[in-house]
C-alpha positions in Angstrom: 41.5 -8.2 -1.8 39.1 -8.4 -4.8 36.7 -10.8 -3.0 36.7 -8.5 0.1 36.2 -5.4 -2.1 33.3 -7.1 -4.0 31.6 -8.1 -0.8 32.1 -4.7 0.7 30.8 -3.0 -2.4 27.7 -5.3 -2.4 27.2 -4.6 1.3 27.4 -0.8 0.8 25.1 -0.9 -2.3 22.5 -2.9 -0.4 22.7 -0.6 2.6 22.0 2.4 0.5 19.2 0.7 -1.3 17.7 -0.3 2.1 17.9 3.3 3.5 16.6 4.9 0.3 13.7 2.4 0.1 12.9 3.2 3.8 13.0 6.9 3.1 10.8 6.5 -0.1 8.4 4.3 1.7 7.6 7.1 4.1 6.8 9.4 1.2 4.7 6.6 -0.4 2.8 6.1 2.9 2.1 9.9 3.0 0.7 9.8 -0.6 -1.5 6.8 0.3 -2.9 8.6 3.4 -3.6 11.8 1.5 -5.3 10.0 -1.3 -7.1 7.5 1.0 -5.7 4.7 -1.2 -6.4 1.9 1.3 -9.9 3.1 2.0 -10.5 3.3 -1.8 -9.3 -0.2 -2.4 -11.5 -1.5 0.5 -14.5 0.1 -1.0 -13.7 -1.3 -4.4 -13.3 -4.8 -2.9 -16.5 -4.6 -1.0 -18.5 -3.6 -4.1 -16.9 -6.4 -6.1 -17.8 -8.8 -3.3 -21.3 -7.6 -2.6 -22.8 -5.8 -5.7 -20.8 -5.9 -8.9 -17.8 -8.0 -10.0 -14.7 -5.8 -10.6 -14.6 -7.1 -14.2 -18.0 -5.5 -15.0 -17.6 -1.7 -15.5 -20.2 0.8 -14.3 -22.2 1.9 -17.4 -21.4 5.5 -18.5 -18.4 5.8 -16.1 -14.8 5.1 -16.0 -13.4 3.0 -13.2 -12.0 6.1 -11.4 -15.2 8.0 -11.7 -17.2 5.1 -10.3 -14.8 4.8 -7.3 -15.0 8.5 -6.6 -18.8 8.5 -6.7 -19.0 5.5 -4.4 -16.6 7.1 -1.9 -18.8 10.3 -1.8 -22.0 8.3 -1.4 -20.7 6.2 1.5 -20.1 9.5 3.4 -23.7 10.8 2.7 -26.0 9.6 5.5 -29.1 10.1 3.5 -27.9 8.0 0.6 -26.7 5.2 2.8 -30.0 5.2 4.7 -31.9 5.0 1.4 -29.7 2.1 0.4 -30.4 0.3 3.7 -34.1 0.8 3.2 -33.9 -0.6 -0.4 -32.0 -3.7 0.8 -34.8 -4.4 3.3 -37.6 -3.8 0.8 -38.6 -0.3 1.9 -37.1 2.0 -0.7 -37.4 5.7 0.0 -35.5 7.0 -3.1 -33.5 5.5 -6.0 -30.0 4.3 -5.2 -27.2 3.2 -7.5 -27.9 -0.4 -8.5 -24.2 -1.3 -8.8 -23.4 -0.5 -5.2 -26.7 -0.9 -3.2 -25.5 -3.4 -0.6 -22.2 -1.7 -0.2 -23.9 1.6 0.6 -26.3 -0.1 2.9 -23.4 -1.6 4.8 -22.1 1.9 5.5 -25.4 2.8 7.2 -24.8 0.2 9.9 -23.6 1.8 13.2 -20.7 -0.6 13.5 -19.3 0.5 10.1 -20.3 4.1 10.4 -18.4 4.4 13.7 -15.2 3.6 11.8 -15.4 6.8 9.7 -13.3 9.7 11.0 -13.2 13.4 10.5 -10.8 14.9 8.0 -8.6 17.9 8.7 -10.2 21.1 7.5 -7.8 21.8 4.6 -8.5 18.3 3.1 -12.3 18.5 3.2 -12.8 20.3 0.0 -11.5 17.4 -2.1 -13.7 14.5 -0.8 -15.9 15.7 2.0 -15.5 16.0 5.7 -15.2 12.3 6.5 -12.6 9.6 5.9 -13.7 6.1 5.2 -12.1 3.3 7.2 -8.9 1.7 5.8 -9.9 -1.7 7.3 -13.0 -3.4 8.6 -12.5 -6.5 10.8 -14.1 -9.8 9.7 -16.3 -9.8 12.9 -17.6 -6.3 12.3 -18.2 -7.0 8.6 -20.1 -10.3 9.3 -22.3 -8.7 12.0 -23.1 -5.7 9.9 -23.8 -7.7 6.8 -26.3 -10.0 8.6 -28.1 -7.0 10.2 -28.2 -5.2 6.9 -29.6 -8.0 4.8 -32.0 -9.4 7.4 -35.1 -7.3 8.1 -35.4 -6.4 11.8 -37.9 -8.7 13.6 -39.6 -8.6 16.9 -37.5 -9.8 19.8 -34.5 -12.1 19.9 -34.4 -15.3 17.9 -32.4 -18.5 18.0 -29.5 -19.0 15.7 -31.2 -21.6 13.5 -34.3 -19.4 13.2 -32.2 -16.4 12.3 -30.4 -18.4 9.6 -33.8 -19.6 8.3 -35.0 -16.0 8.1 -31.8 -14.9 6.4 -32.1 -17.7 3.9 -35.6 -16.6 3.1 -34.4 -13.0 2.6 -31.7 -14.1 0.3 -34.1 -16.1 -1.8 -37.0 -13.7 -2.0 -35.8 -10.4 -0.7 -34.5 -7.3 -2.7 -31.0 -8.7 -2.5 -31.8 -12.0 -4.2 -30.3 -11.0 -7.6 -27.0 -9.6 -6.2 -23.8 -11.6 -6.8 -23.3 -11.9 -3.0 -26.7 -13.5 -2.4 -25.8 -16.6 -4.3 -22.6 -17.0 -2.2 -24.4 -16.3 1.1 -27.2 -18.8 0.2 -24.5 -21.5 -0.3 -22.9 -20.6 3.0 -26.2 -20.8 4.8 -26.8 -24.3 3.4 -23.3 -25.4 4.4 -23.7 -24.1 8.0 -26.6 -26.6 8.5 -28.5 -24.3 11.0 -25.4 -23.4 13.1 -25.1 -19.6 13.3 -21.5 -19.6 14.5 -20.5 -21.9 11.7 -22.1 -19.5 9.2 -20.4 -16.5 10.7 -17.1 -18.3 10.5 -17.7 -19.1 6.8 -18.6 -15.5 6.1 -15.4 -14.3 7.9 -13.3 -16.7 5.8 -15.0 -15.4 2.6 -14.3 -11.8 3.7 -10.6 -12.6 4.5 -10.1 -14.1 1.1 -11.4 -10.8 -0.4 -9.2 -8.8 1.9 -6.2 -10.7 0.6 -7.1 -9.6 -2.9 -7.4 -6.0 -1.7 -4.0 -6.3 0.0 -2.5 -7.5 -3.3 -4.0 -4.5 -5.2 -2.5 -2.1 -2.7 0.9 -3.8 -2.7 1.1 -3.6 -6.5 0.1 0.1 -6.4 2.6 0.8 -3.6 5.4 -0.9 -5.6 4.8 1.3 -8.6 4.6 4.5 -6.6 7.7 3.4 -4.6 9.6 3.0 -7.8 8.5 6.4 -9.1 9.4 8.1 -5.9 12.7 6.3 -5.9 13.5 7.6 -9.4 12.6 11.2 -8.4 14.7 11.0 -5.3 17.6 9.4 -7.2 17.6 12.2 -9.7 17.3 14.9 -7.0 20.2 13.6 -4.9 22.0 12.1 -7.9 22.2 8.6 -6.5 23.4 6.6 -9.5 23.7 2.9 -8.7 26.5 2.4 -11.3 28.6 5.3 -10.1 28.0 4.4 -6.5 29.1 0.8 -6.9 32.2 1.9 -8.8 33.1 4.5 -6.2 32.8 2.0 -3.4 34.9 -0.6 -5.2 37.9 1.7 -6.0 37.9 3.7 -2.7 38.8 1.4 0.2 38.5 4.0 3.0 35.0 5.0 1.9 34.0 1.3 1.5 35.2 0.5 5.0 33.2 3.4 6.4 30.1 2.2 4.7 30.6 -1.4 5.9 31.1 -0.1 9.4 27.8 1.7 9.2 26.0 -1.4 7.8 27.3 -3.5 10.8 26.5 -0.8 13.4 23.0 -1.7 14.5 19.3 -1.7 13.6 19.6 1.1 10.9 16.2 2.7 11.6 14.2 -0.5 11.7 13.3 0.0 15.3 11.4 3.2 14.7 7.6 3.0 15.2 6.1 5.1 12.5 6.8 5.4 8.8 7.6 9.1 9.2 10.2 8.4 11.9 11.8 5.7 9.8 11.9 8.0 6.8 13.5 10.8 8.9 16.1 8.3 10.3 16.9 7.0 6.8 17.4 10.6 5.7 19.9 11.2 8.5 21.8 8.0 7.7 22.0 9.0 4.0 23.3 12.4 5.0 26.0 10.8 7.1 27.0 8.6 4.3 27.1 11.6 2.0 29.4 13.3 4.5 31.8 10.3 4.3 32.6 11.3 0.7 30.3 8.8 -1.0 29.5 9.4 -4.6 26.1 11.0 -3.8 25.0 14.4 -5.0 26.0 16.6 -8.0 29.6 18.0 -8.4 30.2 21.6 -7.7 30.8 22.3 -11.4 27.2 21.2 -12.2 25.3 24.2 -13.4 22.2 24.7 -15.4 24.2 26.3 -18.3 26.9 23.7 -18.0 24.9 20.4 -17.6 27.6 18.2 -19.1 29.5 18.5 -15.8 26.5 17.0 -14.0 26.8 13.6 -15.6 30.5 13.0 -15.2 31.7 10.8 -12.4 34.4 13.3 -11.4 35.5 16.8 -12.5 38.7 15.4 -14.0 36.9 12.9 -16.3 36.7 13.6 -19.9 33.2 14.3 -21.3 31.6 11.5 -23.4 28.4 11.2 -25.4 27.3 8.3 -23.2 27.7 10.2 -19.9 24.0 11.1 -19.6 22.6 7.7 -20.8 24.9 6.0 -18.3 23.6 8.3 -15.6 20.0 7.7 -16.6 20.6 4.0 -16.4 22.1 4.3 -13.0 19.0 6.3 -11.8 16.7 3.7 -13.3 18.6 0.8 -11.5 18.3 2.7 -8.2 14.5 3.2 -8.7 14.0 -0.4 -9.7 15.9 -1.5 -6.6 13.9 0.8 -4.3 10.7 -0.7 -5.7 11.5 -4.0 -3.9 11.0 -2.3 -0.6 13.1 -1.8 2.5 12.3 -5.2 4.1 13.8 -7.0 1.1 17.0 -5.0 1.2 17.4 -5.2 5.0 17.0 -9.0 4.8 19.7 -9.0 2.0 21.9 -6.8 4.2 21.6 -9.3 7.0 22.5 -12.2 4.8 25.4 -10.4 3.2 26.7 -9.3 6.6 26.6 -12.9 7.8 28.4 -14.1 4.6 31.1 -11.4 5.1 31.8 -12.3 8.7 31.6 -16.1 8.3 34.9 -16.5 6.4 38.5 -15.6 7.4 39.3 -12.0 7.9 41.1 -10.5 4.8 44.8 -9.7 5.4 
């Protein structure tokens, strides 16, 4: 009985963590879209790759201020056009030295076409345009070559184009940029083969995109944990109380286990919003099954001690709130691992539970 109860409790706890993480990931995705977080990280990564290493701060500005200014400038056609002219040796007006090539890249039609219009009520914060959240390696490579290399008369062979590009990187306006040294090395390694050079640039870009993906994942994990804590407090999902309730209440535990074994559990939904809505419905069904979720009826603003007790019949203790707070923190920490982690754990636990003999 105890082994079956322990496995069932673990299965139910993992199920709730998975559904809550799925619900919170929808909120996190909404926050990321509203704040253009992916686009911001892409811009930061491009500037670190092309103009200024991330470890070198912009003089007179905090990191956040520099990112906001760069975001605004990339959406200003006059400033990107001026940067493109400066990169090709025909400056029309001063441009920020720490982001010249990045701005010039956003003047290229291939990149500019990836910008989209914002909804009217969001324009006041950061302009009418949204920067792309992703630029493909092929588009980046083509736009970078066209931006650095001055336009010449008529088509040229691949080897001649690389020779002209090498000359621009050694003696042109971009010669002192951090990216120029890397590009000169890639030109030398390509040995006159344009396709090989493009493949090298794409690989270089992919490596930088992996770093950007890491930045976003770390940010999303922190936000997911914060959202998880807020949601845990709002619906009173205390991991310690929840595990205890499942262990001692066999009918409730069996109902949760049956839910865990019933199907895909929202994983087949296409969008993050649909998955979050599905997870919310599943949590509501679990709540209806008398799971220890939510605050007791006796919980009132002027009688807060009743909010922290596990049941109305329990005596009040000084450690009720610290224990409740610890349960919320455990829930938030679990949610920060993300829904895929918990659904994978749910699958493994389900297999473990069904692989042995059925409990009598």
